[in-house]
C-alpha positions as CSV (number, residue, x, y, z in Angstrom):
1,M,0.0,0.0,0.0
2,A,1.4,3.4,-0.9
3,R,2.8,5.5,1.9
4,K,1.0,8.8,2.7
5,Y,3.3,11.7,3.4
6,P,1.7,14.6,5.3
7,G,1.6,17.9,3.5
8,V,1.5,16.3,0.0
9,R,-1.4,14.0,0.3
10,P,-2.8,14.5,-3.3
11,Q,0.5,13.4,-4.8
12,A,1.1,10.6,-2.4
13,E,-2.3,8.9,-2.8
14,G,-1.3,7.5,-6.2
15,Q,2.3,6.8,-5.3
16,R,3.5,3.3,-6.0
17,P,5.3,1.3,-3.3
18,F,9.1,1.5,-3.3
19,S,10.6,-1.1,-5.6
20,T,14.0,-1.3,-7.3
21,K,12.2,-2.8,-10.3
22,D,10.4,0.5,-11.1
23,T,11.8,2.7,-13.8
24,H,10.8,5.7,-11.7
25,M,10.8,5.6,-8.0
26,P,9.0,7.6,-5.3
27,L,10.9,9.3,-2.5
28,A,12.5,6.7,-0.2
29,T,12.9,6.9,3.6
30,L,16.2,6.9,5.3
31,A,15.6,3.4,6.7
32,E,14.8,2.0,3.2
33,V,18.2,2.9,1.9
34,L,20.3,2.4,5.0
35,Q,19.1,-1.1,6.0
36,P,20.3,-2.7,2.7
37,A,23.6,-0.8,3.1
38,L,24.0,-2.2,6.7
39,K,23.2,-5.7,5.5
40,D,25.5,-5.6,2.4
41,G,28.4,-3.6,3.7
42,Y,28.3,-0.2,1.9
43,A,27.3,3.4,2.6
44,V,24.9,5.9,1.2
45,A,26.0,9.5,0.7
46,G,24.1,12.3,2.4
47,L,24.8,15.2,0.0
48,V,24.3,18.7,1.4
49,T,22.2,20.8,-1.0
50,L,22.0,24.6,-1.3
51,G,20.0,25.1,-4.5
52,W,18.4,23.6,-7.5
53,E,21.6,23.2,-9.6
54,D,23.4,21.2,-7.0
55,M,20.5,18.9,-6.1
56,R,19.7,18.2,-9.7
57,A,23.4,17.4,-10.4
58,F,23.5,15.1,-7.4
59,V,20.5,13.1,-8.6
60,T,21.9,12.9,-12.1
61,A,25.2,11.6,-10.5
62,A,23.3,9.0,-8.5
63,E,21.5,7.8,-11.6
64,A,24.8,7.5,-13.5
65,E,26.3,5.5,-10.7
66,N,23.1,3.5,-10.2
67,C,22.9,4.0,-6.4
68,P,20.6,5.7,-3.9
69,V,21.3,9.3,-2.7
70,I,20.2,11.3,0.3
71,L,19.4,15.0,-0.5
72,Q,20.0,17.0,2.6
73,A,18.6,20.4,3.6
74,G,20.6,21.9,6.4
75,P,20.1,25.2,8.3
76,S,21.8,27.4,5.7
77,C,19.8,25.9,2.9
78,R,16.6,26.4,4.9
79,T,17.5,30.0,5.6
80,H,17.9,30.6,1.9
81,T,14.8,28.6,0.7
82,P,11.6,27.8,2.6
83,L,11.0,24.2,3.6
84,P,7.8,23.8,1.5
85,V,9.8,24.8,-1.6
86,L,12.6,22.4,-0.8
87,G,10.2,19.6,-0.2
88,A,8.6,20.2,-3.6
89,M,12.0,20.3,-5.3
90,F,13.2,17.1,-3.7
91,R,9.9,15.3,-4.5
92,H,10.0,16.4,-8.1
93,L,13.5,15.1,-8.6
94,A,12.8,11.9,-6.9
95,E,9.6,11.2,-8.8
96,H,11.5,11.5,-12.1
97,A,14.6,9.6,-10.9
98,S,15.5,5.9,-11.6
99,V,17.2,5.5,-8.2
100,P,15.9,5.9,-4.6
101,V,16.1,9.5,-3.4
102,V,15.7,10.5,0.3
103,A,14.5,13.9,1.2
104,H,16.3,14.6,4.5
105,L,16.1,17.4,7.0
106,D,19.7,17.9,8.3
107,H,20.2,19.4,11.8
108,G,16.6,20.1,12.8
109,Y,17.1,21.9,16.1
110,T,13.5,22.1,17.3
111,F,10.3,20.0,17.2
112,E,8.8,22.7,15.0
113,D,11.7,22.4,12.5
114,C,11.0,18.7,12.2
115,A,7.2,19.0,12.1
116,A,7.5,21.6,9.3
117,A,9.8,19.3,7.3
118,L,7.4,16.4,7.7
119,D,4.5,18.6,6.5
120,A,6.6,19.7,3.5
121,G,6.9,16.1,2.3
122,F,10.4,15.2,3.7
123,T,10.9,11.5,4.3
124,S,13.7,11.7,6.9
125,L,14.1,14.0,9.9
126,M,17.5,14.5,11.6
127,Y,16.9,16.0,15.1
128,D,20.1,17.5,16.6
129,G,20.0,17.6,20.3
130,S,23.7,16.9,20.6
131,R,24.4,20.1,22.6
132,K,21.9,19.1,25.3
133,P,22.3,16.8,28.4
134,L,21.9,13.1,27.5
135,A,18.5,12.7,29.2
136,Q,17.0,15.7,27.4
137,N,18.5,14.6,24.1
138,I,17.0,11.2,24.5
139,D,13.5,12.5,25.4
140,E,13.4,15.1,22.6
141,T,14.8,12.7,19.9
142,A,12.4,10.0,21.0
143,R,9.5,12.5,20.5
144,I,10.7,13.3,17.0
145,A,11.2,9.6,16.2
146,E,7.7,8.8,17.3
147,M,6.2,11.6,15.2
148,A,8.3,10.5,12.1
149,H,7.4,6.8,12.5
150,A,3.7,7.6,12.9
151,A,3.9,9.3,9.5
152,G,5.8,6.4,7.9
153,I,9.1,8.2,7.6
154,S,12.6,7.9,9.3
155,C,14.5,9.7,12.1
156,E,18.2,10.3,12.6
157,G,19.6,11.4,16.0
158,E,23.0,12.5,17.2
159,I,24.9,11.5,20.3
160,G,28.2,13.2,21.2
161,F,28.9,16.5,19.5
162,V,30.5,17.0,16.1
163,G,32.4,20.2,16.1
164,Y,33.5,22.6,13.4
165,D,36.9,23.1,11.8
166,G,38.3,26.2,13.4
167,G,35.2,26.6,15.6
168,E,33.4,24.7,18.3
169,A,35.3,21.7,19.7
170,S,33.9,18.2,19.4
171,A,32.8,16.0,22.3
172,G,33.4,12.3,21.4
173,T,30.6,9.8,21.6
174,D,30.6,7.5,24.7
175,P,29.8,3.9,23.6
176,D,27.6,3.2,26.6
177,E,25.6,6.4,26.1
178,A,25.3,5.6,22.4
179,A,23.8,2.2,23.3
180,R,21.3,3.9,25.7
181,F,20.5,6.6,23.1
182,A,19.7,4.1,20.3
183,R,17.7,1.9,22.6
184,E,15.5,4.6,24.2
185,T,14.9,6.8,21.2
186,G,14.0,4.2,18.6
187,I,15.9,6.1,15.9
188,D,16.7,4.7,12.4
189,A,20.2,6.0,12.3
190,M,22.7,7.5,14.8
191,A,25.2,10.2,14.1
192,I,28.3,9.9,16.2
193,S,31.4,12.0,17.0
194,V,34.6,10.0,16.4
195,G,37.1,12.5,15.3
196,N,35.0,14.0,12.5
197,V,34.4,17.7,12.2
198,H,32.2,19.9,10.0
199,L,33.5,22.2,7.3
200,Q,37.0,20.7,7.0
201,Q,38.4,21.6,3.6
202,D,40.9,18.8,3.2
203,Q,41.2,15.1,4.1
204,S,44.2,15.4,6.5
205,G,42.2,14.1,9.4
206,G,40.9,10.6,10.2
207,L,38.4,8.9,12.4
208,D,39.0,7.2,15.8
209,E,38.5,3.6,14.7
210,A,38.8,2.2,18.3
211,R,35.9,4.4,19.4
212,I,33.9,3.3,16.3
213,A,34.5,-0.3,17.1
214,A,33.3,0.2,20.7
215,I,30.1,1.9,19.5
216,D,29.6,-0.7,16.9
217,A,29.8,-3.4,19.5
218,A,27.2,-1.7,21.7
219,T,24.4,-1.1,19.2
220,T,23.0,-2.4,15.9
221,V,21.6,0.9,14.6
222,P,23.1,2.2,11.3
223,L,25.8,4.8,12.1
224,V,26.3,8.2,10.5
225,I,29.4,10.4,10.0
226,H,28.8,14.1,9.8
227,G,31.6,16.1,8.3
228,G,32.5,13.4,5.9
229,S,34.5,15.7,3.6
230,G,37.3,15.7,6.1
231,V,37.6,11.9,6.2
232,P,40.2,10.3,3.8
233,A,38.4,8.6,0.9
234,A,40.2,5.3,1.5
235,Q,39.0,5.3,5.2
236,R,35.5,6.1,4.1
237,L,35.4,3.1,1.8
238,R,36.9,0.7,4.3
239,L,34.7,1.7,7.2
240,A,31.6,1.5,5.0
241,R,32.5,-2.1,4.2
242,E,33.7,-3.2,7.7
243,T,31.5,-1.3,10.2
244,S,27.9,-0.2,10.7
245,I,28.7,3.2,9.3
246,C,26.1,3.4,6.5
247,K,25.9,7.1,5.8
248,F,28.5,9.8,5.3
249,N,27.4,13.4,5.0
250,I,29.4,15.3,2.3
251,G,29.0,19.0,2.1
252,T,32.2,21.1,2.0
253,E,33.9,18.9,-0.6
254,L,31.1,19.5,-3.1
255,R,30.6,23.1,-2.2
256,M,34.3,23.7,-3.0
257,A,33.7,21.9,-6.4
258,F,30.7,24.2,-7.1
259,G,32.8,27.3,-6.2
260,R,35.6,26.3,-8.5
261,A,33.3,25.6,-11.4
262,L,31.4,28.8,-10.9
263,R,34.6,30.9,-10.9
264,E,35.7,29.2,-14.1
265,A,32.3,29.7,-15.7
266,V,32.2,33.4,-14.9
267,A,35.9,33.9,-15.9
268,S,35.4,32.2,-19.3
269,D,33.3,35.1,-20.6
270,P,33.4,38.3,-18.6
271,E,30.6,39.7,-20.8
272,R,28.2,36.9,-20.0
273,F,25.5,37.9,-17.4
274,D,22.7,35.3,-17.8
275,R,22.7,33.3,-14.6
276,V,21.0,30.4,-16.3
277,Q,23.8,30.1,-18.8
278,I,26.5,30.5,-16.2
279,L,25.0,27.9,-13.8
280,R,24.4,25.5,-16.6
281,D,28.2,25.3,-17.0
282,V,28.5,24.5,-13.3
283,E,26.4,21.4,-13.3
284,A,28.7,19.0,-15.3
285,P,31.7,19.6,-13.1
286,L,29.6,19.3,-10.0
287,E,28.0,16.0,-11.3
288,A,31.5,14.6,-11.9
289,A,32.6,15.5,-8.3
290,A,29.4,13.9,-6.9
291,R,29.9,10.8,-8.9
292,A,33.4,10.4,-7.5
293,V,32.0,10.7,-4.0
294,L,29.2,8.2,-4.7
295,R,31.5,5.7,-6.3
296,N,33.5,5.6,-3.2
297,F,30.6,4.2,-1.1
298,K,29.2,1.6,-3.5
299,P,29.3,-2.1,-2.7
């Protein structure tokens, strides 16, 4: 029976169930793409979107690589474009794609953020209570997960705090707290802090594999790495195959590719002023960069 997504009921009524045999697929939930990844030893990329050109390039890249993709709307994206517009854009791309596409709210900080995303047709809610005391984070994340599951969609939570390159320091995830968090919230995926940081512009870092192993041993929930751009590509691939890490968020790496391509597109003809022409030249390099990321996680 077709899933009914709040906020977009007329579209959802006739939606076909998820099937890899379909030529065109509806939006998938996070659980629908992460559970096969957990079982078969690979990861799915959560690609941070900022506008139409990048999200379209990301879906095209996923189709070329024949793999699922998670389109993510983070706080800066939501500041620039209202959630109902983002939901409609994600849904349009997914409904015309040949691979599963997840519409994911990244770093929802309040219940209202998550409820608005659900109403806008998102199929995955990431509630970020990682700055809060453990008991409060558990209670609030569990409430979001209950709301998401009642609507037939997925929920990601975060335990431990993932910091920012040159900014807030990280607080590493405690394995025992991670086990309690996963058990008491009922989340579909758990973001952890294991040496990863947001906004890192190179891959000079690396993850704490001993901590990952301890968390892995304490829970069976799919694990998520935020700040995946700063993780060496070889380590991403190996951890996707050998651990329960099933999702890497990639933002900075692709934003840098977009910026380089945009500068080249503008510089190629200083007289050109049409933004459609300029941005059209950006999509092919961005698609190539996204394909390289996606290829690194495939089984």
